[in-house]
N, CA, C, O and the ligand as a Tripos MOL2 file, in Angstrom:
@<TRIPOS>MOLECULE
protein
  225   223    57     0     0
PROTEIN
NO_CHARGES

@<TRIPOS>ATOM
      1 N           4.8410  159.3700  254.2880 N.3       1 MET1
      2 CA          6.2710  158.6550  254.0330 C.3       1 MET1
      3 C           6.1230  157.8260  252.9520 C.2       1 MET1
      4 O           5.2760  156.9330  252.9490 O.2       1 MET1
      5 N           7.0540  158.0890  251.7980 N.am      2 LYS2
      6 CA          7.1000  157.4500  250.6470 C.3       2 LYS2
      7 C           7.6900  156.0780  250.5590 C.2       2 LYS2
      8 O           8.7090  155.9720  251.2400 O.2       2 LYS2
      9 N           7.3390  155.0050  249.9170 N.am      3 ILE3
     10 CA          7.8950  153.6090  250.0230 C.3       3 ILE3
     11 C           8.5740  153.2870  248.6060 C.2       3 ILE3
     12 O           7.9050  152.8520  247.6690 O.2       3 ILE3
     13 N           9.7100  153.4880  248.5330 N.am      4 TYR4
     14 CA         10.3310  152.8490  247.1860 C.3       4 TYR4
     15 C          10.7140  151.4130  247.0710 C.2       4 TYR4
     16 O          11.4790  150.7900  247.8080 O.2       4 TYR4
     17 N          10.0330  150.9710  245.9860 N.am      5 ALA5
     18 CA         10.0600  149.3970  245.7650 C.3       5 ALA5
     19 C          10.8000  149.0290  244.3890 C.2       5 ALA5
     20 O          10.8660  149.7710  243.4080 O.2       5 ALA5
     21 N          11.2820  147.8900  244.4900 N.am      6 CYS6
     22 CA         11.9190  147.2850  243.2540 C.3       6 CYS6
     23 C          10.7760  146.6400  242.2760 C.2       6 CYS6
     24 O          10.0630  145.7580  242.7550 O.2       6 CYS6
     25 N          10.5940  147.0220  241.0210 N.am      7 PRO7
     26 CA          9.5470  146.5640  240.4120 C.3       7 PRO7
     27 C           9.8900  145.2090  240.0990 C.2       7 PRO7
     28 O           8.8670  144.5450  239.9310 O.2       7 PRO7
     29 N          10.8260  144.6220  239.9730 N.am      8 SER8
     30 CA         11.4430  143.3920  239.6200 C.3       8 SER8
     31 C          11.1250  142.4310  240.5270 C.2       8 SER8
     32 O          10.5230  141.4190  240.1670 O.2       8 SER8
     33 N          11.4770  142.6280  241.7590 N.am      9 CYS9
     34 CA         11.4930  141.5480  242.7290 C.3       9 CYS9
     35 C          10.6310  141.9770  244.1370 C.2       9 CYS9
     36 O          10.2260  141.1760  244.9800 O.2       9 CYS9
     37 N          10.4660  143.4100  244.1620 N.am     10 GLY10
     38 CA          9.4360  144.0670  245.2050 C.3      10 GLY10
     39 C          10.2920  144.3720  246.3620 C.2      10 GLY10
     40 O           9.7010  144.7910  247.3560 O.2      10 GLY10
     41 N          11.4580  144.2560  246.4200 N.am     11 SER11
     42 CA         12.2740  144.5940  247.4790 C.3      11 SER11
     43 C          12.3880  146.1850  247.8210 C.2      11 SER11
     44 O          12.5140  147.0250  246.9300 O.2      11 SER11
     45 N          12.3390  146.4640  249.0220 N.am     12 LYS12
     46 CA         12.4430  147.8870  249.5250 C.3      12 LYS12
     47 C          13.8300  148.2980  249.6250 C.2      12 LYS12
     48 O          14.1110  149.4660  249.8930 O.2      12 LYS12
     49 N          14.7640  147.3630  249.4160 N.am     13 ASN13
     50 CA         16.2760  147.7480  249.5690 C.3      13 ASN13
     51 C          16.6950  148.3100  248.3620 C.2      13 ASN13
     52 O          17.3890  147.7150  247.5370 O.2      13 ASN13
     53 N          16.2060  149.6520  248.2310 N.am     14 ILE14
     54 CA         16.5580  150.3770  246.8870 C.3      14 ILE14
     55 C          17.6100  151.3480  247.2250 C.2      14 ILE14
     56 O          17.3680  152.0300  248.2200 O.2      14 ILE14
     57 N          18.6080  151.5410  246.6810 N.am     15 PHE15
     58 CA         19.8640  152.2300  246.7240 C.3      15 PHE15
     59 C          19.7880  153.4280  245.7690 C.2      15 PHE15
     60 O          19.7650  153.1260  244.5760 O.2      15 PHE15
     61 N          19.7470  154.6320  246.0520 N.am     16 SER16
     62 CA         19.5940  155.7780  245.0380 C.3      16 SER16
     63 C          21.1430  156.2630  244.9480 C.2      16 SER16
     64 O          21.9070  156.2490  245.9130 O.2      16 SER16
     65 N          21.4540  156.6520  243.7640 N.am     17 TYR17
     66 CA         22.8000  157.3690  243.5950 C.3      17 TYR17
     67 C          22.8230  158.3670  242.3630 C.2      17 TYR17
     68 O          22.0330  158.1230  241.4510 O.2      17 TYR17
     69 N          23.7290  159.5660  242.2420 N.am     18 LEU18
     70 CA         23.7060  160.1550  241.4040 C.3      18 LEU18
     71 C          24.5350  159.8440  240.2240 C.2      18 LEU18
     72 O          25.7520  159.7440  240.3800 O.2      18 LEU18
     73 N          24.0460  159.6930  239.1520 N.am     19 SER19
     74 CA         24.7520  159.0540  237.6850 C.3      19 SER19
     75 C          24.8460  160.3690  236.8260 C.2      19 SER19
     76 O          24.3780  161.4580  237.1580 O.2      19 SER19
     77 N          25.5430  160.0810  235.6450 N.am     20 VAL20
     78 CA         25.8600  161.1680  234.9430 C.3      20 VAL20
     79 C          24.5940  161.5480  233.9960 C.2      20 VAL20
     80 O          24.6660  162.5180  233.2420 O.2      20 VAL20
     81 N          23.3790  160.6980  234.0770 N.am     21 ILE21
     82 CA         22.2260  161.0430  233.5620 C.3      21 ILE21
     83 C          21.1440  161.4870  234.6280 C.2      21 ILE21
     84 O          19.9750  161.7010  234.3080 O.2      21 ILE21
     85 N          21.5860  161.6010  235.8240 N.am     22 GLY22
     86 CA         20.7650  162.0620  236.8130 C.3      22 GLY22
     87 C          20.5290  160.8960  237.9600 C.2      22 GLY22
     88 O          21.2180  159.8760  237.9170 O.2      22 GLY22
     89 N          19.5820  161.0730  238.9330 N.am     23 MET23
     90 CA         19.4290  160.0380  239.7340 C.3      23 MET23
     91 C          18.9840  158.7370  239.1280 C.2      23 MET23
     92 O          18.1150  158.6040  238.2670 O.2      23 MET23
     93 N          19.7790  157.6950  239.7590 N.am     24 ASN24
     94 CA         19.4630  156.2470  239.2610 C.3      24 ASN24
     95 C          19.2140  155.6340  240.7310 C.2      24 ASN24
     96 O          19.3790  156.2000  241.8120 O.2      24 ASN24
     97 N          18.7640  154.3010  240.4720 N.am     25 TYR25
     98 CA         18.1840  153.4780  241.5770 C.3      25 TYR25
     99 C          18.5160  152.2290  241.0560 C.2      25 TYR25
    100 O          18.2980  151.7390  239.9480 O.2      25 TYR25
    101 N          19.2530  151.6650  242.3510 N.am     26 LEU26
    102 CA         19.6640  150.1130  242.2480 C.3      26 LEU26
    103 C          18.9470  149.2720  243.2260 C.2      26 LEU26
    104 O          18.6690  149.7480  244.3260 O.2      26 LEU26
    105 N          18.6530  148.1660  242.9460 N.am     27 CYS27
    106 CA         18.0510  147.2420  244.0040 C.3      27 CYS27
    107 C          19.2680  146.2500  244.2950 C.2      27 CYS27
    108 O          19.9230  145.5800  243.4960 O.2      27 CYS27
    109 N          19.3680  146.3590  245.6520 N.am     28 LYS28
    110 CA         20.6190  145.6400  246.2360 C.3      28 LYS28
    111 C          20.2420  143.9900  246.4430 C.2      28 LYS28
    112 O          21.0390  143.1300  246.8150 O.2      28 LYS28
    113 N          18.8430  143.7910  246.1070 N.am     29 ASP29
    114 CA         18.6080  142.4970  246.4300 C.3      29 ASP29
    115 C          18.5480  141.6470  245.0620 C.2      29 ASP29
    116 O          18.8070  140.4450  245.1170 O.2      29 ASP29
    117 N          18.2530  142.1740  243.9940 N.am     30 CYS30
    118 CA         18.3250  141.6670  242.5850 C.3      30 CYS30
    119 C          19.1220  142.1380  241.7120 C.2      30 CYS30
    120 O          19.4150  141.4290  240.7490 O.2      30 CYS30
    121 N          19.6670  143.4590  241.8440 N.am     31 GLY31
    122 CA         20.5250  144.0750  240.9090 C.3      31 GLY31
    123 C          19.7920  145.0110  239.9850 C.2      31 GLY31
    124 O          20.4280  145.7980  239.2840 O.2      31 GLY31
    125 N          18.2580  144.9460  239.9540 N.am     32 PHE32
    126 CA         17.5800  145.7470  239.1090 C.3      32 PHE32
    127 C          18.1590  147.1290  239.0490 C.2      32 PHE32
    128 O          18.5330  147.6120  240.1170 O.2      32 PHE32
    129 N          18.3100  147.9570  237.7560 N.am     33 GLN33
    130 CA         18.5540  149.5610  237.7140 C.3      33 GLN33
    131 C          17.3680  149.9300  237.0590 C.2      33 GLN33
    132 O          16.7190  149.1930  236.3170 O.2      33 GLN33
    133 N          17.1010  151.1020  237.3560 N.am     34 GLY34
    134 CA         16.0550  151.9570  236.8290 C.3      34 GLY34
    135 C          15.0800  152.6810  237.6780 C.2      34 GLY34
    136 O          15.3680  152.9370  238.8470 O.2      34 GLY34
    137 N          13.8970  153.0400  237.1410 N.am     35 ASP35
    138 CA         12.9300  153.6770  238.1760 C.3      35 ASP35
    139 C          12.2550  152.8580  238.9180 C.2      35 ASP35
    140 O          11.5930  151.9550  238.4060 O.2      35 ASP35
    141 N          12.3210  153.0540  240.2820 N.am     36 PRO36
    142 CA         11.4220  152.2300  241.2640 C.3      36 PRO36
    143 C           9.9750  152.4380  241.3430 C.2      36 PRO36
    144 O           9.5370  153.4200  240.7450 O.2      36 PRO36
    145 N           9.2060  151.7300  241.9380 N.am     37 PHE37
    146 CA          7.6410  152.0450  241.8690 C.3      37 PHE37
    147 C           7.7450  152.6770  243.2420 C.2      37 PHE37
    148 O           8.4970  152.2650  244.1250 O.2      37 PHE37
    149 N           6.8340  153.8300  243.3600 N.am     38 ILE38
    150 CA          6.9990  154.6840  244.6010 C.3      38 ILE38
    151 C           5.4830  154.8060  245.1990 C.2      38 ILE38
    152 O           4.5850  155.4210  244.6260 O.2      38 ILE38
    153 N           5.3480  154.1410  246.4040 N.am     39 PHE39
    154 CA          3.9910  154.1210  246.9940 C.3      39 PHE39
    155 C           4.0080  155.0120  248.1910 C.2      39 PHE39
    156 O           4.9650  155.2810  248.9170 O.2      39 PHE39
    157 N           2.7210  155.4380  248.2650 N.am     40 ASP40
    158 CA          2.4010  156.5410  249.4750 C.3      40 ASP40
    159 C           2.0130  155.7400  250.6370 C.2      40 ASP40
    160 O           2.0850  156.3570  251.7000 O.2      40 ASP40
    161 N           1.6240  154.5360  250.7080 N.am     41 SER41
    162 CA          1.4100  154.1100  252.0050 C.3      41 SER41
    163 C           1.8610  152.4420  252.0100 C.2      41 SER41
    164 O           1.9620  151.7900  250.9710 O.2      41 SER41
    165 N           2.0650  151.9900  253.1360 N.am     42 GLU42
    166 CA          2.3870  150.5620  253.2660 C.3      42 GLU42
    167 C           1.2230  149.5930  252.7500 C.2      42 GLU42
    168 O           1.4960  148.4900  252.2770 O.2      42 GLU42
    169 N           0.0560  150.0100  252.8530 N.am     43 GLU43
    170 CA         -1.0330  149.3010  252.0260 C.3      43 GLU43
    171 C          -1.0180  149.0370  250.7630 C.2      43 GLU43
    172 O          -1.2010  147.9470  250.2210 O.2      43 GLU43
    173 N          -0.7260  150.3760  250.1420 N.am     44 ASN44
    174 CA         -0.4560  150.0510  248.2890 C.3      44 ASN44
    175 C           0.6300  149.2050  248.1030 C.2      44 ASN44
    176 O           0.6530  148.3900  247.1800 O.2      44 ASN44
    177 N           1.7600  149.3670  249.1110 N.am     45 TYR45
    178 CA          2.8840  148.4510  248.7380 C.3      45 TYR45
    179 C           2.4360  147.1300  248.8300 C.2      45 TYR45
    180 O           2.6820  146.3690  247.8940 O.2      45 TYR45
    181 N           1.7550  146.6940  249.9080 N.am     46 GLN46
    182 CA          1.2760  145.1980  250.0560 C.3      46 GLN46
    183 C           0.6100  144.7430  248.9800 C.2      46 GLN46
    184 O           0.8930  143.6530  248.4840 O.2      46 GLN46
    185 N          -0.3850  145.5580  248.4830 N.am     47 THR47
    186 CA         -1.1770  145.2010  247.4670 C.3      47 THR47
    187 C          -0.3570  145.0280  246.0620 C.2      47 THR47
    188 O          -0.7540  144.2830  245.1670 O.2      47 THR47
    189 N           0.8160  145.7940  245.9840 N.am     48 PHE48
    190 CA          1.7380  145.6300  245.0320 C.3      48 PHE48
    191 C           2.4780  144.3110  245.0080 C.2      48 PHE48
    192 O           2.7280  143.7490  243.9410 O.2      48 PHE48
    193 N           2.7860  143.8740  246.0430 N.am     49 LEU49
    194 CA          3.4370  142.6610  246.6220 C.3      49 LEU49
    195 C           2.4700  141.4800  246.1900 C.2      49 LEU49
    196 O           2.8460  140.4930  245.5570 O.2      49 LEU49
    197 N           1.2650  141.6980  246.5880 N.am     50 ASP50
    198 CA          0.3030  140.4890  246.1590 C.3      50 ASP50
    199 C           0.3500  140.3450  244.7160 C.2      50 ASP50
    200 O           0.3530  139.2060  244.2480 O.2      50 ASP50
    201 N           0.3830  141.2700  244.0190 N.am     51 GLU51
    202 CA         -0.0350  141.0420  242.5180 C.3      51 GLU51
    203 C           1.4690  140.4280  241.9630 C.2      51 GLU51
    204 O           1.5100  139.5560  241.0950 O.2      51 GLU51
    205 N           2.5390  140.9360  242.5120 N.am     52 LEU52
    206 CA          3.7460  140.2760  242.2030 C.3      52 LEU52
    207 C           3.8640  138.9400  242.4500 C.2      52 LEU52
    208 O           4.4950  138.1940  241.7020 O.2      52 LEU52
    209 N           3.3420  138.6020  243.3780 N.am     53 LYS53
    210 CA          3.4690  137.0740  243.9130 C.3      53 LYS53
    211 C           2.5240  136.1790  242.8190 C.2      53 LYS53
    212 O           2.8020  135.0140  242.5340 O.2      53 LYS53
    213 N           1.2830  136.9640  242.2140 N.am     54 LYS54
    214 CA          0.3370  136.1190  241.5450 C.3      54 LYS54
    215 C           1.0250  135.8440  240.0000 C.2      54 LYS54
    216 O           0.8400  134.8310  239.3250 O.2      54 LYS54
    217 N           1.6940  136.7750  239.7030 N.am     55 GLN55
    218 CA          2.5520  136.8320  238.5440 C.3      55 GLN55
    219 C           3.6710  135.6820  238.3640 C.2      55 GLN55
    220 O           4.0940  135.1410  237.3420 O.2      55 GLN55
    221 N           4.0420  135.4790  239.9120 N.am     56 GLY56
    222 CA          5.1160  134.3290  239.9200 C.3      56 GLY56
    223 C           6.6320  134.9900  239.7400 C.2      56 GLY56
    224 O           7.6250  134.2620  239.7190 O.2      56 GLY56
    225 ZN         14.7770  143.8510  243.0070 Zn       57 ZN57
@<TRIPOS>BOND
     1     1     2 1
     2     2     3 1
     3     3     4 2
     4     3     5 am
     5     5     6 1
     6     6     7 1
     7     7     8 2
     8     7     9 am
     9     9    10 1
    10    10    11 1
    11    11    12 2
    12    11    13 am
    13    13    14 1
    14    14    15 1
    15    15    16 2
    16    15    17 am
    17    17    18 1
    18    18    19 1
    19    19    20 2
    20    19    21 am
    21    21    22 1
    22    22    23 1
    23    23    24 2
    24    23    25 am
    25    25    26 1
    26    26    27 1
    27    27    28 2
    28    27    29 am
    29    29    30 1
    30    30    31 1
    31    31    32 2
    32    31    33 am
    33    33    34 1
    34    34    35 1
    35    35    36 2
    36    35    37 am
    37    37    38 1
    38    38    39 1
    39    39    40 2
    40    39    41 am
    41    41    42 1
    42    42    43 1
    43    43    44 2
    44    43    45 am
    45    45    46 1
    46    46    47 1
    47    47    48 2
    48    47    49 am
    49    49    50 1
    50    50    51 1
    51    51    52 2
    52    51    53 am
    53    53    54 1
    54    54    55 1
    55    55    56 2
    56    55    57 am
    57    57    58 1
    58    58    59 1
    59    59    60 2
    60    59    61 am
    61    61    62 1
    62    62    63 1
    63    63    64 2
    64    63    65 am
    65    65    66 1
    66    66    67 1
    67    67    68 2
    68    67    69 am
    69    69    70 1
    70    70    71 1
    71    71    72 2
    72    71    73 am
    73    73    74 1
    74    74    75 1
    75    75    76 2
    76    75    77 am
    77    77    78 1
    78    78    79 1
    79    79    80 2
    80    79    81 am
    81    81    82 1
    82    82    83 1
    83    83    84 2
    84    83    85 am
    85    85    86 1
    86    86    87 1
    87    87    88 2
    88    87    89 am
    89    89    90 1
    90    90    91 1
    91    91    92 2
    92    91    93 am
    93    93    94 1
    94    94    95 1
    95    95    96 2
    96    95    97 am
    97    97    98 1
    98    98    99 1
    99    99   100 2
   100    99   101 am
   101   101   102 1
   102   102   103 1
   103   103   104 2
   104   103   105 am
   105   105   106 1
   106   106   107 1
   107   107   108 2
   108   107   109 am
   109   109   110 1
   110   110   111 1
   111   111   112 2
   112   111   113 am
   113   113   114 1
   114   114   115 1
   115   115   116 2
   116   115   117 am
   117   117   118 1
   118   118   119 1
   119   119   120 2
   120   119   121 am
   121   121   122 1
   122   122   123 1
   123   123   124 2
   124   123   125 am
   125   125   126 1
   126   126   127 1
   127   127   128 2
   128   127   129 am
   129   129   130 1
   130   130   131 1
   131   131   132 2
   132   131   133 am
   133   133   134 1
   134   134   135 1
   135   135   136 2
   136   135   137 am
   137   137   138 1
   138   138   139 1
   139   139   140 2
   140   139   141 am
   141   141   142 1
   142   142   143 1
   143   143   144 2
   144   143   145 am
   145   145   146 1
   146   146   147 1
   147   147   148 2
   148   147   149 am
   149   149   150 1
   150   150   151 1
   151   151   152 2
   152   151   153 am
   153   153   154 1
   154   154   155 1
   155   155   156 2
   156   155   157 am
   157   157   158 1
   158   158   159 1
   159   159   160 2
   160   159   161 am
   161   161   162 1
   162   162   163 1
   163   163   164 2
   164   163   165 am
   165   165   166 1
   166   166   167 1
   167   167   168 2
   168   167   169 am
   169   169   170 1
   170   170   171 1
   171   171   172 2
   172   171   173 am
   173   173   174 1
   174   174   175 1
   175   175   176 2
   176   175   177 am
   177   177   178 1
   178   178   179 1
   179   179   180 2
   180   179   181 am
   181   181   182 1
   182   182   183 1
   183   183   184 2
   184   183   185 am
   185   185   186 1
   186   186   187 1
   187   187   188 2
   188   187   189 am
   189   189   190 1
   190   190   191 1
   191   191   192 2
   192   191   193 am
   193   193   194 1
   194   194   195 1
   195   195   196 2
   196   195   197 am
   197   197   198 1
   198   198   199 1
   199   199   200 2
   200   199   201 am
   201   201   202 1
   202   202   203 1
   203   203   204 2
   204   203   205 am
   205   205   206 1
   206   206   207 1
   207   207   208 2
   208   207   209 am
   209   209   210 1
   210   210   211 1
   211   211   212 2
   212   211   213 am
   213   213   214 1
   214   214   215 1
   215   215   216 2
   216   215   217 am
   217   217   218 1
   218   218   219 1
   219   219   220 2
   220   219   221 am
   221   221   222 1
   222   222   223 1
   223   223   224 2
@<TRIPOS>SUBSTRUCTURE
     1 MET1         2 RESIDUE 1 A MET
     2 LYS2         6 RESIDUE 1 A LYS
     3 ILE3        10 RESIDUE 1 A ILE
     4 TYR4        14 RESIDUE 1 A TYR
     5 ALA5        18 RESIDUE 1 A ALA
     6 CYS6        22 RESIDUE 1 A CYS
     7 PRO7        26 RESIDUE 1 A PRO
     8 SER8        30 RESIDUE 1 A SER
     9 CYS9        34 RESIDUE 1 A CYS
    10 GLY10       38 RESIDUE 1 A GLY
    11 SER11       42 RESIDUE 1 A SER
    12 LYS12       46 RESIDUE 1 A LYS
    13 ASN13       50 RESIDUE 1 A ASN
    14 ILE14       54 RESIDUE 1 A ILE
    15 PHE15       58 RESIDUE 1 A PHE
    16 SER16       62 RESIDUE 1 A SER
    17 TYR17       66 RESIDUE 1 A TYR
    18 LEU18       70 RESIDUE 1 A LEU
    19 SER19       74 RESIDUE 1 A SER
    20 VAL20       78 RESIDUE 1 A VAL
    21 ILE21       82 RESIDUE 1 A ILE
    22 GLY22       86 RESIDUE 1 A GLY
    23 MET23       90 RESIDUE 1 A MET
    24 ASN24       94 RESIDUE 1 A ASN
    25 TYR25       98 RESIDUE 1 A TYR
    26 LEU26      102 RESIDUE 1 A LEU
    27 CYS27      106 RESIDUE 1 A CYS
    28 LYS28      110 RESIDUE 1 A LYS
    29 ASP29      114 RESIDUE 1 A ASP
    30 CYS30      118 RESIDUE 1 A CYS
    31 GLY31      122 RESIDUE 1 A GLY
    32 PHE32      126 RESIDUE 1 A PHE
    33 GLN33      130 RESIDUE 1 A GLN
    34 GLY34      134 RESIDUE 1 A GLY
    35 ASP35      138 RESIDUE 1 A ASP
    36 PRO36      142 RESIDUE 1 A PRO
    37 PHE37      146 RESIDUE 1 A PHE
    38 ILE38      150 RESIDUE 1 A ILE
    39 PHE39      154 RESIDUE 1 A PHE
    40 ASP40      158 RESIDUE 1 A ASP
    41 SER41      162 RESIDUE 1 A SER
    42 GLU42      166 RESIDUE 1 A GLU
    43 GLU43      170 RESIDUE 1 A GLU
    44 ASN44      174 RESIDUE 1 A ASN
    45 TYR45      178 RESIDUE 1 A TYR
    46 GLN46      182 RESIDUE 1 A GLN
    47 THR47      186 RESIDUE 1 A THR
    48 PHE48      190 RESIDUE 1 A PHE
    49 LEU49      194 RESIDUE 1 A LEU
    50 ASP50      198 RESIDUE 1 A ASP
    51 GLU51      202 RESIDUE 1 A GLU
    52 LEU52      206 RESIDUE 1 A LEU
    53 LYS53      210 RESIDUE 1 A LYS
    54 LYS54      214 RESIDUE 1 A LYS
    55 GLN55      218 RESIDUE 1 A GLN
    56 GLY56      222 RESIDUE 1 A GLY
    57 ZN57       225 GROUP 0 **** ****
């Protein structure tokens, strides 16, 4: 199972839609648009979340 996460806020609330340039992604939590981070496991996702918190 792949996990899509927002690179900006870490939310998994990523919404994908088809735009004129192809697939696009929108974070419903912070409004980020662009390529999401994709993780193969919950563990990798949690590691990313920890790094995000360190950065503030
Ligand atoms: Zn976000």
